N, C-alpha and C positions, 0 to 999 in steps of 0.2 A: 562504576566510575563514569563521570561525565566527560565529554569532549566538546570543546568549542572550536568551531572552524570559522576563521575570519577570512572573508574575501574582501580585502581592504579597498575602498573606493578612494582613489587619489586624484584630485582635481578633475572630476568628471567632466565639467564644462569645457576644460581646456585640453585634457590629455586622454581621458578615458582609459587609464592604465590600471590594471588590477594586480595586486600582489597577494600571495597566499601565506598563511602562517597557522600552524597548529600550536595551541597553547592550552594549559589547564584552566579550569573554571575558577572564578573568584567566589569561593563558598566558605562560610565560617564553620567552626567546629560543631556548633549545635545542629546546623543543617546536615553535616556529614553523619552525625549520630542518628538524626531522624531518618535519613535515607538508608542507613544501615538497618534500622528496624524495619523499614518498608521492604528492603530486599529480603530479609529473613522471613518476614510474613508472607511475602510473595512466594518464596520457595516452599513454604508450608502449605500454601493454598493451591488447590487443584483447579480453581476456576479462573484465575487471572483477573486483571482489572484494567482500568483505563490508562492509556499512555498518551502524552501530548508532546508535540514538538513545536517550537516557535522559530520562525525564519524571519530574520530582521536585519536592518542595516547595522553597521558597526557602531555600537554605542560607546560612550566613555567608560561605562562599567556595566556589568550584567544587570544590575538592578534598576537601570534607568534606560531611557531612550524609547524610540517609537519602533514597534515591531512591524514587519511586513506581513508575514503569514503565520497563522496559528493552525496547526493540524490537530484535529481531535479524532481519535481512533480507538478501537477496542484491541488491546494488545494480543489477546487470545486469538483473534481472528486474522489480523493482518500485519502484525509487527514485523515478522521476518520475511514477508513476501511483498504484497502490493505497497504497503505504506513505506517499507524500506526502499523500494525502487523509486517511488515518487519522491521521497525525501532526498535521495542522492541526485535525482534528475533535476530537482529544483536548485540544489547547490551548484550543479554544473552548468546551469543555464547561462550564467555569466553576464548576460546583457545588463541586468540590473544587479547591483552589488548586494549580496546577502551575508548576514551573519546568522549562523544557525546554532540555536541552543536546543539540544535534544536530551530530554530526560528519559533515560532508559529504565528508570525505576517505576514500579507500579505503586498505586495507592491502595493498600489493602482495606478490606472491610473494617470499619471501626476507626479508621484513621481520619483525622480532620482534613477537609478539603483545603489544599494549599492556597495561601493568599497570593503566591507568585503566579499561580495559574490564572486567577481572576485578573491580576494586573496585566498579565500577558494578553489576555483576551481584550481587556479594555484598551491596550495600547496598539493592538494589531490593526492592520488595514484590511486584511482578508482572512477569513476563516474558512477552512475546508474540513467539514465533518465527514469522515469516511464511515458511513452508516452500514454496518455489516449485520450479520444474523444475530450476534450476541451483544450488539451495541447497547440496546435498551436494557439489558440485564445488569449493566453496570451503573450504580448510583452516580459515580463520578463522571461518566460519559454524559449522563442526563444533566448533571449540574453544569457541565461545560456547555452543552447544547442550549440550556435555558439562558445562560448568560450571553451566548452568541446571538440568539434570536432576540433577546432584549436589546442588545446593542444594535442589531440590525434595524430595529424599529426606531431607535432614538437618534441614530447618527447615519453617516454615509458608509458605514461598515458594510463590506461586501461578503456575502456568504455564497460559497460555491460547493454545494453538496455532491458527494459521490455515493450513489446507492450501489454498494458492492455486493453483488449476488443476492440482492433483495429487491422487491417491487415497491415503488413509492406508495402504491395503494395499500400494501400490507403495513407499511410504516404509518400511514395515515389512520388506518382502521385497526391497527394492532392485530393483524391476522397472520395466518401461516406460521412458519417456523420463527419468524421475527416476533410475532405476537406471543407465541408460546414461551419464548425466552424471557420476554418482559413479564408475563403473568407468573412465570415460575419464580421470579425473584421479587415480585411486587410486595410480598408480605414483609420483606425486610426494609421497605421504604416507608418514610413518613407519608401521611396523607397529603400534605402540602407538596412534597416532592412528586408524588404520583400525579396530582392534578397539573402541576406546572410542567412536568415531564411530558405528559400526554399533549398538553397545549403546544409545547415546543416541537414535538414530533409531528403533530398535525401541520404546523406552520412550515416546517422545513420540507415537508413532502410536496408542497405546492411550488417550491422554488425551482427555477430552471437549473438543472444540474446534469449529471451523467449517470446512466444506468450501465454498469459494467458489462452485463450480459448482452445488451442490445447495441452498444457502441462498437463499431468495427467488428461485428460478429464475435464479440467477447475477447478480442485481442487486447490484452492489458497494456502491452507496450504502446500501441496506438493511442489508447486512452490516456496514458501518462504523458505522451507527447502533447496531446491536446490540452490537458490541464496545465502543463508548464507554459505552453504558448499563451493560454488565457491569463494566467497569473502574471506572466511577464508583460503582456499587453496592458493589463490594469496598472501595474506598477511603473510602467514607462512614463506615465503621466507625471510622476513625481521626480523624474530625472530628465525632463526636457531641457533643451538648451535655453539659456537665459535670453529674454527679449526685453527691450525697453517698454515701459508702460505707455509711453506717449506715441504709440504707433499711429501713423496717418498715411492714407493713400495706398495701402497695400491690399485692401480687400479685393478690388477688381483684378489686380495683377495676380494675386494668389489664386483666385477663382479660375482665371484663364489657364494657369499652369496645371492646377489640380484637375480641371476638366480633361486636359490632355493626358495626364497621368492615369485617369480613370479608364482610358481606352485599353482594352486587353492587349497583351503582348506575349509573344512566345520566346522572347530572348531578353537578355539584360539590356538596360537602356541608360542613356546618359543625357542629362539636362545641362546646358551651358548658359549661365547668366553672366552677361558682360556689360560694362559701362565704365564711366570715369570714376575716379576715386571719390568716396564720400557720397555716392549716389544711392546707396542702400542695398547693394548686392548681397552682402552677408546677412543682413536682416531678413530679406526676402527668402534667401536660401534656408535660414534657420526656421522660418515659418513653415516652409515645405517639409523640412526634416521632422519637425515636431508633429506635423499632421500625419506623417507616414510612419513614424518610429514604432507605434504600437502594432504595426502590421509585420514587423520584422523581429526575428529572434536575435539577429546579429547586426549591430550598428556601430558606426565609427564616425567621429567628427574630428578632422584634422584642421586645426585653426591656423590661419596665417602661414600657409605653406611657403610663401616667398621668404618671409623673414626667418622662419624656423630653419629653412634650408641654409640660409646665409649664416645663422648663428651656430648651427649644429652641422647637420648634413642630411641628405635625402635618406640615408640609411636609418637615421634617427626616426624619421617619419614612417619608414617601412616597418620598423620595429613596433611603433605605436599602433599602426594599422593591424598588424598581425596579432598583437596582444589583444586588441579590442575584439577582433572577429573570432579568433580561436580560443580566447579566454585562457591564454597561457603566456607566461613571460618569455619573450624571445628577443634576444639581442642580435641584430643583423650587422655584420661587419662589412659585407660587400654588397653592392647594388644587385649584382646578378643573383646572389643567394636570396635576397629579398624578393626579387621577381619570381624566382622558381617556387618559393613558398606560397606566394599569393596566387599564382596561376594553377598550382597543383593541389592546394589544400582548402581553398575557399569553396567547399562542396555544398553549401547551402546558400539560399538567397540572402543577400546582404543589402544594407542601406549605408552608403558612404557619402559624406560631405567633404569635398576638398576645397578649402577656402583660400582664395587669393593665389591661384597658380599664375605665374607670370612667364613660364618657360616650358616649352614642349618636353624637355628632358624630365621635368618634375612629373608631368602627367604620365610619361612613358614608364617611369619607375614605379608608379602607384596603380595605374589603371590603363595600360596601353591598349589592350585588346578586349573586345567583347567576349571572346571565348574564355577569358580568365574567370568569368563569373557565371553563376547558375541563372537559369531563366527566372525572371521575376525580380532580379536584382536592380537596384536603382543607384546610379552614381550622379551626384550633383556637384557641378564645378562652378566656381565663381572666378572671374578674371577681369583684368583691365585690358587684356590683349586678346582681341577676337581671333588673331592668328593662331593662338594656342588651340582654340576649338576647331578652326578650319583644318589645321594640320594633324589633328588627332587621328591615329589609326583606328581608334574605337568608332569613329564616325558618329559625331554627336547627333542624337535623334531630334533634339528640340533646342533651338537657340532663342534666347530671349534677351533683347537689349532693354536696359532699364534707363528711363529718363527721369528728369527732375519733377518736382511737384508743381501743380498749377498754383495760381495766386491764392485761391481759397484754401487749398490744402497747406500751402506754405504758411499762411497766416495762422491757421489752426495749430500746426506743429510749433511754430514760434511762440504762440501764446501759452501753450502747455508747458514750455520750458521757462519762459520769461515770467509768467504770472501764475503758473500751476492751475490754469483754468482755460476755458475755450474761447474767451474773448479778452480784448484789451480794455483797461480802464479808459474812460473818456479822455483824460488828459494825455494819454499815450497812444491814442489811435493813429494820429497822423504820423508821428515819428516811427511807430512800429511799421507802418506801411512803407516808409522811406527806407528803413533798414532792410526789410524783406526784399525790396526791389534790387538791392545790391547783391543778394545771395543767388539770384537766378534759380530759385527753387531747389537748391542743393540741400538735402536733408542734413548732412553733416554740418554745414555752415549755420543752418537754422538752429540746430541743437546746441552747437558750441556758443554762438553769439547769444542765443536766448538764455542759456544757463548762466553765462557770464553776467547778464543784466538782471538776473533774478534778485529781487529785494533791493535793487538800486533805484531809489526814488528821486534822485537828483536828475532833473531833465537835462541839465548841462552835460552830465556824463553820457547820456544817451546821444546827445548831439555830437559829442566828440567821437563816439563810436561810429556814428553815421558817416562823419567826415573821413574817418580813418578807413572805413570799409569802401568808400568811393575810390580810394587810391590803391588799396591792396587788400587781399583776403586776411582774415584773422590768422594769427601765427599758427594756431593749432590746425586750422584748415589747410594752411599753406604747406605744412609738413606732410600732410596726407597727399595733397595734389602733386607735390614736387617729386613724389616717388616715381610717378609715370615719366616726368621730365628727366629725372636722373637715369632712367633706364634706356634713354635714347643714345644712339651714337652721336659723336660730336657734330657731324654734318647735318644730322636730322635735328639736333638742337638748334643749329643755325637757322634752318628753314622754319622751325617752329617760332623762334623769336622774330624772324622777319615777318611772319604772318601776323603775330599778335600786335606788332608795331605798325604794320603798313597795309595789310591785305585782308581785313575782316569785313564781311558784309557786302552790300551792293557795290562798294568801290573796288571790289576784287573781281568783278565780273569780267568776261572777255571784253576787250583784249588785254586788260591790265594783268590778269593772272598769266596770260601768255608771256608778257614782258618779264614777269617774275620768274617763270620757268626758264626763259632764256638766260636771265641773269644767273640763276642757280646753276644752270648747265655750264655757263662760262666759268663759274667759280669751282667746278668740279665736285658739286654736291649731289649729283645723281637725283634730281628732283622727283622723277616719277616714283622711284623707290621710296624716297623720303616721304612724299605725300601719302603713299599707300601705308607706310608704317605708322604715320600720325593718325590716319583713319582707323587702323586696326587697334591702336592703343586708345581709341576714344578721345583723342586730344583735339581733333578737328572733324568737321563734316563738310561735305560738298553739297551746296544748295541746288535747287532745281535749275537755276540759271547758271550754274557752274561756279558760283562764288564760294569762297572759303568762309566757314562758320565755326564758332566754338562757344563753349559756355563762358559766361561773363567772368566766373571765378578763375577759369583757366587763362582768359585774356589778362586779367589783372595780375595773376601769378607771373605770367611771362614778362609783362612790363615791369613788374617789381624786380624780377631777376635781372633784367637788362639795366635798370636804373642803379642797381646795386653793383653793376660792373662784373657780374658773374655769369659766364666765365670770360666775358669779353672785356676785361678791365683795362685794356689798352686803347679802346676806341673812344672817340670824342663824345659819343652819346647824342644820337640824333633826336631823341624824344624830348619834348617839353615835359615838365613834371605834371602839368595838368592834362596831358594826353589829348589836347584838342585837335591834333592832327595837322597843324600848320607849322612849318619850320620858322625858326626865328629869322633866318636870312631872308626868306621870301616875304614874311610879314613886314620886315623892316626895309624891303625894297633895295636890298644890297646887290641883287643880280640885275644887270642892265640889259644884256643881250647875249646871244649865243645861237648856235644852230638848233633848229626845232627837233630836239631829241624826242620830246613827247608832243602829242598832237594838241594839247591844251594846257595852259598854265595851271589849271585846277589840279592836274596830276601831282603837282608839288605838294598839295595838301595830303595826298595819299602817301607819298614816299617820305615826307617829313625830312628831307635832306638838309644837312647843314653844310654849307660850302666854306671852304677855307680860302687859300690864296688863288688869285686869278693870274694866269700867265699872260704874256703879251699877245699870244695867239688866241686868247680867250678859252683855252682849254682849262677846265676846272678839275681839280683833284678832290674827290670827296670820299667819305667813309660811309659805307652802307652796312651798318652792323659789323664793322670790323673788316669788311672786304673793300679794298681800294680799287677804284676804277675811274676812268676819265669820261666826261661828257662835255659836249659843246652846247652852249646855251645861247640862243638869240631870241630874246623876248623884247618886244617893243614896249616903250613906256606906257602906251595906252592899255596894253594887256595887263601890265603890272598894276596899274591903277585900279583895275577891277578886282584885284585880290583882297 
């Protein structure tokens, strides 16, 4: 009787969850009758024959689909020992999903070589011929080997031979007990089979494989471990994380990180990649993961930890991680239970990618301490919040801040999305450059805007997009960027909006930023803490001269939020819609005089204040992003005329 064991691959790129099911094979009555004859013939035969096993991903039905591994072996020699152990070890590997079809029935002498065997070889990616002492005495083993070696020459089919208690030179020259077994049966073979069989044996003897007696001093368990590792590594290439085809600007960054990873380490390590939303953190982390995955038997990719935690819970992610690594379905109901399983049962080196972590508690629940993981393990973390990495008890070994693309890289990425080629058509060169300048080299913005403009040949549409982007980010980009803003406390949001409206670039150098800090202090906003939080969340940077700096897309996002009256919908709105930085009141010379609160009238361009009623004492009441305060203004007409 046949058994089919499905290890079902469910949403590998997103969840990496496996489920197990035992089910009967889909075989017709004719095949059952044929197999019954084979079984009776085998029982009557004292010599045994070839047995084959196919290891494959879950197909829609047994007769179709692409196989992963084809095992060719002599049942008389290895069915119940080495091959059986290898077979089950491959099933349990778990990192790559397998569907295993194992035919326990032999093909007796005189029986026609099964077409399903040839089909399985043709559809398999890897063949493992287990060449034992009596392998060549079986006509059907030789037929399998002939087809395996033919496919090896014509395609990228991988052949991993195991010379089980035989010497490759004996296989090549048909000597020793291996040669005797072949010659003793040769009279039953056709001349064509003999010639092709000898050719296939000669070819396979030259391939890199394993000699069971020499590997690990003959310890078969160690040999099986190495075979499984090699097979898993080869198959991992077909189950890598999905990456966009239009990758630009990652080669140098990837090389820098991989060079660091290449340094030997005696403990588990953590890499932290941080930067603003849409900058390409997940893409870079996936590239690293894909390059490393074939070196690990146990891997897991937890995508969008922030959002998944919000929608489900952290225990949902713990369950997924445990299922991926241990290859067993495990539902965790309590955070403490998940932590105990992770730190006690992850006894082999692992590769884990934790994408978009935004809170220390999330990292603590999944990878809090280095001691949870075996030496050689690699944990990759992406985050918008650098504080998550700084506060980690794991103590991040390598922090990498990701920046936007330069102009050349930005143009290339935009062209690949907007035109599906590396250059812009002549009529669109100028406006392409104008649009790119509004994105600040943000990969997400370049991808979204470029894809939107694909096949849009009306230049006026492009001009409208350019004008729109000069005022605010594309709505899809804005949604991603606003995640970081929404995570801020109300006071920190206030400081962020003040900066985007009034304090960006050279105009925010001392003493202006000092005035801002004093104002925020008076408003009870705890500015030192707020500025540090904005820096850690990659929303602002402090320049060499002490000025506030930020990405253009974040600046436009903040100004768009303010103009929409969110969350400060009760304030009068100090900004002009064109963001030129001069208040209407000052430009229109409505302010006549007052005490010199600022040392120069030009500071009004910085603060963009709109003044309302003037009292008899010349005390002015204004709104600075919703915060009411009084200033005394004494400006002489001569100074106002200079504005």
